[in-house]
C-alpha positions in Angstrom: -18.1 0.2 -12.1 -16.5 3.3 -10.5 -15.3 1.3 -7.5 -14.0 -1.4 -9.7 -12.0 1.0 -11.8 -10.5 2.7 -8.8 -9.4 -0.7 -7.4 -7.8 -1.6 -10.7 -5.9 1.7 -10.7 -4.8 1.2 -7.1 -3.4 -2.3 -8.0 -1.5 -1.0 -11.0 -0.3 2.2 -9.4 0.0 1.8 -5.7 -0.5 5.6 -5.5 -3.7 6.4 -3.8 -2.5 9.9 -3.2 -2.6 10.5 -6.9 -6.2 9.4 -7.4 -8.1 11.6 -9.8 -10.9 13.5 -7.9 -14.2 14.6 -9.4 -15.2 18.1 -10.2 -17.5 20.5 -8.2 -20.0 21.9 -10.7 -20.8 21.8 -14.4 -20.2 24.6 -16.9 -20.7 25.0 -20.6 -17.6 24.6 -22.9 -15.7 27.8 -23.5 -13.6 28.1 -26.7 -10.1 29.4 -26.4 -8.8 31.4 -29.4 -10.6 30.7 -32.7 -11.2 27.0 -32.3 -14.8 26.0 -31.5 -15.2 23.3 -28.9 -18.4 21.2 -29.1 -20.3 24.2 -30.2 -20.7 25.2 -26.6 -23.2 22.5 -25.9 -23.7 20.6 -22.7 -22.9 16.9 -22.3 -25.4 14.0 -22.7 -26.5 11.4 -25.1 -24.6 8.3 -26.1 -21.6 7.8 -23.9 -21.8 11.4 -22.6 -21.6 13.3 -25.9 -23.2 16.6 -26.7 -27.0 16.7 -26.6 -27.3 17.4 -30.3 -24.8 14.8 -31.5 -25.6 11.6 -33.3 -25.7 9.7 -30.0 -28.9 11.4 -28.8 -30.6 10.7 -32.1 -29.3 7.1 -32.1 -30.8 6.5 -28.7 -34.3 7.3 -29.9 -33.9 5.4 -33.1 -32.7 2.3 -31.3 -35.2 2.3 -28.4 -37.7 0.1 -30.3 -35.2 -2.5 -31.6 -35.9 -6.0 -30.3 -32.5 -7.7 -30.0 -29.1 -6.0 -29.7 -27.3 -5.4 -33.0 -23.7 -6.3 -33.6 -22.8 -2.8 -35.0 -24.0 0.7 -34.4 -25.2 3.2 -37.0 -21.6 4.4 -37.4 -20.4 0.8 -37.7 -18.8 0.4 -34.3 -19.1 -3.3 -33.9 -19.2 -4.9 -30.4 -17.1 -8.0 -30.2 -17.8 -10.6 -27.5 -15.4 -10.1 -24.6 -14.7 -12.8 -22.0 -16.6 -12.4 -18.8 -15.2 -9.9 -16.2 -12.3 -8.9 -18.5 -11.1 -5.3 -18.2 -9.2 -4.7 -21.3 -6.6 -2.0 -20.7 -4.8 -1.7 -24.1 -5.0 -2.8 -27.7 -2.5 -3.1 -30.6 -2.6 -4.9 -34.0 0.1 -6.1 -36.3 -1.5 -4.9 -39.5 -1.6 -8.4 -40.8 -4.8 -9.6 -39.2 -3.9 -10.3 -35.5 -5.0 -7.8 -32.9 -3.8 -8.1 -29.3 -5.3 -6.9 -26.0 -4.4 -7.3 -22.4 -6.4 -7.3 -19.2 -6.2 -6.1 -15.6 -6.8 -9.7 -14.7 -3.5 -10.8 -16.2 -4.6 -12.3 -19.6 -3.2 -11.7 -23.1 -5.9 -12.0 -25.7 -5.5 -12.4 -29.5 -8.2 -11.5 -32.0 -8.0 -14.0 -34.8 -10.6 -12.4 -37.0 -13.6 -14.1 -35.4 -13.1 -14.1 -31.6 -10.9 -13.1 -28.7 -8.7 -16.1 -27.7 -6.8 -16.5 -24.5 -3.2 -16.6 -25.7 -1.3 -16.4 -22.4 -2.2 -15.9 -18.7 0.0 -14.5 -15.9 -1.4 -15.4 -12.5 -1.6 -12.5 -10.1 -0.6 -9.9 -12.6 -2.2 -6.7 -13.8 -1.4 -6.1 -17.5 -1.6 -2.5 -18.6 -0.1 -2.1 -22.1 0.6 -4.0 -25.3 2.7 -2.9 -28.3 4.6 -4.5 -31.1 6.9 -3.7 -34.0 5.5 -6.5 -36.2 3.6 -9.8 -36.2 6.3 -11.7 -34.4 7.6 -9.0 -32.1 5.1 -8.1 -29.4 5.6 -6.6 -26.0 3.4 -6.5 -22.9 3.8 -4.4 -19.8 2.3 -4.8 -16.3 2.7 -5.2 -12.6 5.3 -8.0 -13.0 7.5 -6.2 -15.5 7.8 -6.7 -19.2 7.0 -9.7 -21.4 8.3 -10.3 -24.9 6.4 -12.4 -27.4 8.2 -14.0 -30.3 7.6 -17.0 -32.6 7.0 -18.1 -36.2 3.5 -16.5 -36.4 1.0 -14.6 -34.3 -0.8 -17.8 -33.3 2.4 -19.4 -32.0 4.0 -16.4 -30.2 5.5 -17.4 -26.8 5.6 -14.7 -24.1 8.5 -14.7 -21.7 9.6 -12.2 -19.0 12.4 -9.8 -19.9 15.0 -10.6 -17.3 17.6 -7.9 -17.8 15.5 -4.8 -17.3 17.3 -2.0 -15.4 15.8 0.0 -12.6 13.9 -0.9 -9.5 12.2 -4.3 -10.1 9.6 -3.5 -7.5 8.2 -0.7 -9.6 5.5 -2.0 -12.0 5.6 -1.0 -15.7 2.3 0.7 -16.5 2.8 2.1 -20.1 4.6 1.0 -23.3 5.3 2.6 -26.7 7.8 2.2 -29.5 8.6 3.6 -32.9 10.2 0.3 -34.1 12.1 -2.8 -33.1 15.1 -0.8 -31.9 13.3 2.0 -30.1 11.0 0.7 -27.3 10.0 2.6 -24.2 8.3 1.4 -21.0 7.5 3.4 -17.9 6.1 2.7 -14.4 5.7 4.3 -11.0 5.0 3.5 -7.4 5.5 4.9 -3.9 7.8 3.9 -1.2 5.6 2.4 1.6 7.9 3.6 4.4 8.7 7.2 3.2 5.8 7.9 0.8 8.5 9.1 -1.7 7.6 8.7 -5.4 9.3 5.9 -7.3 9.8 6.0 -11.0 11.2 3.7 -13.8 11.8 4.6 -17.4 13.5 2.0 -19.5 14.5 2.2 -23.2 15.5 -0.5 -25.7 18.0 0.7 -28.3 18.6 -2.5 -30.3 22.1 -3.7 -30.2 22.7 -1.4 -27.2 20.2 -3.3 -25.2 18.1 -1.9 -22.4 19.0 1.3 -20.5 17.4 3.4 -17.9 16.5 7.1 -18.3 16.4 9.4 -15.3 13.6 11.9 -15.1 13.2 14.4 -12.3 12.6 18.1 -11.3 16.1 19.3 -10.2 16.4 21.1 -6.9 17.5 24.8 -7.2 17.9 25.1 -3.4 18.5 22.5 -0.7 15.0 23.1 0.7 13.3 22.4 -2.6 10.9 19.4 -2.9 12.2 15.9 -3.7 13.1 15.8 -7.4 11.5 12.3 -7.9 8.9 11.9 -10.6 6.4 9.1 -11.0 6.1 8.4 -14.7 2.5 7.4 -15.6 2.4 7.1 -19.3 4.7 7.0 -22.4 3.4 7.9 -25.8 5.0 9.2 -29.0 5.4 9.3 -32.8 8.3 8.9 -35.2 8.3 12.6 -35.8 8.0 13.9 -32.3 9.9 11.3 -30.3 8.8 9.8 -27.0 6.8 11.7 -24.4 6.4 10.8 -20.7 3.9 12.4 -18.4 3.7 11.8 -14.7 3.4 13.3 -11.2 5.7 15.3 -8.9 5.1 16.4 -5.3 5.5 20.2 -5.0 6.5 22.2 -1.9 2.9 21.8 -0.6 3.0 18.1 -1.1 0.4 18.3 -4.0 0.7 15.8 -6.8 1.1 18.0 -9.9 1.5 17.1 -13.6 4.9 17.1 -15.3 5.7 16.4 -18.9 9.0 15.3 -20.6 10.0 14.9 -24.2 12.8 12.7 -25.6 13.3 14.0 -29.1 14.2 11.5 -31.9 17.8 10.4 -31.6 18.1 12.2 -28.2 19.3 10.4 -25.1 17.9 12.7 -22.4 14.4 13.8 -21.5 13.7 17.6 -21.5 10.9 18.9 -19.3 8.2 20.6 -21.3 6.2 23.3 -19.3 2.5 22.5 -19.3 0.4 25.7 -20.0 -1.8 26.7 -17.1 -3.8 29.7 -18.3 -4.1 33.1 -16.6 -7.5 32.5 -15.1 -6.7 29.0 -13.7 -5.4 28.2 -10.3 -1.7 27.4 -10.7 -0.6 23.8 -11.6 -2.6 20.8 -12.6 -3.2 17.5 -11.0 -1.5 14.6 -12.8 -2.9 14.3 -16.3 -5.7 11.9 -16.8 -4.5 11.0 -20.3 -2.4 12.0 -23.3 -1.6 11.0 -26.8 0.1 12.1 -30.1 -1.2 11.7 -33.6 0.8 10.5 -36.6 1.6 14.1 -37.6 3.0 14.9 -34.2 0.1 16.8 -32.7 0.1 16.2 -28.9 -3.1 16.1 -26.8 -3.1 16.4 -23.0 -6.1 16.0 -20.7 -5.6 18.3 -17.7 -7.5 19.1 -14.5 -6.7 22.1 -12.3 -6.6 21.8 -8.5 -9.9 23.5 -8.5 -11.4 20.7 -10.5 -11.8 22.5 -13.9 -11.0 20.4 -17.0 -9.4 21.3 -20.2 -7.5 19.8 -23.1 -4.1 21.1 -24.2 -3.0 20.7 -27.8 0.6 21.1 -28.9 2.3 21.3 -32.3 5.9 21.0 -33.4 8.4 22.4 -32.5 6.5 22.5 -29.1 7.7 25.8 -27.9 5.7 28.0 -25.5 3.7 29.5 -28.3 2.9 26.2 -29.9 0.3 25.0 -27.3 -3.4 25.8 -27.3 -5.8 25.6 -24.4 -9.4 24.3 -24.7 -11.7 24.5 -21.7 -14.0 21.6 -20.9 -17.1 21.3 -18.6 -16.1 20.6 -15.0 -18.1 17.4 -15.0 -16.2 16.1 -18.0 -15.5 12.4 -17.6 -11.8 11.7 -17.6 -10.2 11.0 -21.0 -7.5 8.3 -20.9 -6.0 8.1 -24.4 -5.9 10.1 -27.6 -5.3 8.4 -31.0 -5.5 9.5 -34.6 -3.9 10.4 -37.9 -3.7 14.1 -37.9 -4.6 17.4 -36.1 -8.1 17.2 -37.8 -8.7 13.5 -37.2 -8.2 12.5 -33.6 -10.2 10.2 -31.3 -10.4 10.4 -27.5 -11.4 7.5 -25.3 -12.4 7.9 -21.6 -14.7 7.0 -18.8 -18.4 6.2 -19.2 -18.3 5.4 -22.9 -16.5 8.5 -23.9 -15.5 8.0 -27.5 -15.2 11.3 -29.3 -13.8 12.5 -32.6 -12.0 15.9 -33.2 -12.5 17.2 -36.7 -10.4 20.3 -36.3 -13.2 22.4 -35.0 -15.2 20.4 -32.4 -15.5 17.1 -30.5 -18.4 14.9 -31.5 -19.4 11.8 -29.5 -19.4 8.6 -31.6 -22.5 6.5 -32.0 -21.6 3.2 -30.3 -25.0 2.1 -29.0 -26.5 -1.2 -30.3 -29.5 -1.3 -27.9 -31.7 1.4 -26.3 -29.3 1.9 -23.5 -26.1 4.1 -23.7 -22.7 2.5 -23.4 -21.3 3.3 -20.0 -18.1 1.2 -19.9 -14.9 3.0 -19.1 -12.6 3.0 -22.2 -8.8 2.8 -21.9 -7.1 2.3 -25.3 -7.3 2.6 -29.1 -5.3 1.4 -32.1 -6.0 1.2 -35.8 -4.8 1.4 -39.4 -7.1 4.2 -40.4 -10.0 6.4 -39.1 -12.4 3.8 -40.6 -10.7 0.7 -39.3 -9.7 0.8 -35.6 -10.2 -0.8 -32.2 -11.2 0.6 -28.8 -11.1 -1.4 -25.6 -12.2 -1.0 -22.0 -14.0 -2.4 -19.1 -15.8 -5.5 -20.5 -15.9 -4.0 -24.0 -14.0 -4.2 -27.4 -15.2 -2.1 -30.3 -14.1 -2.5 -33.9 -14.8 0.4 -36.2 -15.1 -1.2 -39.6 -15.6 0.4 -43.0 -19.2 0.0 -44.1 -19.9 -2.4 -47.0 -20.6 -0.7 -50.3 
C-alpha cells in the first residue's frame, strides 16, 4: 500500500523531490501550553490511535465476531467501494447525493445505496471534488478542471473547463469554494529541464470569470532563491477566506513549507509565517495536510527537517500570537486533511487508518473496525453535514458516520 500511495502522489504531483520522508525514532506526545494532547499516550490500537482509546477495546471485542459487520461500534459504516479504487476526495450536496473521485480517473456518485460510476476520464488522476449545490459540481485533476451541470444529480454532465488561465501543463490537485461565485483550484509541478517549481492558482469570481493569482516568495537580493512556489492544497471557510499551502526551495535547495491567505473579498494572497518553535530545527518540510473548521480554526500538519511531527492550530485574526504548537510522536502517520465544525470538534484523516477527533483537549482515534483486524487504509478526505453524519474516503475505503437509530 505504501508503494501504491507513493506512485499515486508521483503521478499527481510530478515532484519526487518533495516526497514526505519518514521519521527516525518515536517519542511520547508532549503538550505545548495548557492543552493536553492524547494524554501523553503512545500510538497503537485501531488505525494507530492511542493504546487506551476505544479502538484497542474494540479490537478485543470484535475478535470473536464471525462475519464482518457493516458498521463499527461508533457507527462508522463501511460502504462497498469498486475494486482497486483509490478515493481521493468526497463532497455531498446536502440533498442526498454524495460525490467522490478516484486516482484512477473515475467520478462516483452515492445514490443512497451504492457508489455508481457517473463519469470516467481515461488516463486522468482525479484529486478533488467540490460543489456549491446539487447541480453545480466541480472536479480537479491531472487534466485540469471539470464542471458538472444538469437538471439533477443523476443527470449531471461533466465537461472540461476550457478557459482556465495559467500553465495548462500544471495539473490541478486541490479545489475549494465558499459559493458559486468564489471557487479556487490550485496545482503544482516541476520543470523537467530546469527543476524549477511550477505553480497554478486559479479563481472563479462569478461574472468576472476565471483569473490567476500569483503566489511567491519575493527576492530581497539578486542572489536570493527562486521566488516560485508550488501550491499543494487550497482550503478555507466563509469567515477566514481561502488558504493555500505549498513548497518553496530555499537557499540550500530544501523544499520548505509556505502558507498564504486570501482574506474574504481580498484579491491578493498574503504570506502567513508558519511557527517553528525555539527547540525545533528551522523550517518545515512541505505540510502533509491542512484544513479549517467552520468557525475559522486552522489546522496544519507539519514535519521539521529532523523528522519531528507537530500540529499547528491558528485562530482569527491569525497574527503571530494566534497560533499554538502541539508536538506529536516522530512516528506519527501523516495526516492529510482536517474537517470539522469548531475548535472543539475537529476530525483528522491520514495514513494507515488514522481517523481521530479533537474535543478541545486531546485527539482520540475513532472506532472504525468491523472485523478483528484494524483498518490500515490511507485516508485522504472528509465531508459532512454534522459531526454525526459525515463521510471519509481513502485507498479502497468509504466510511459513512451515521447517527445511531434511537
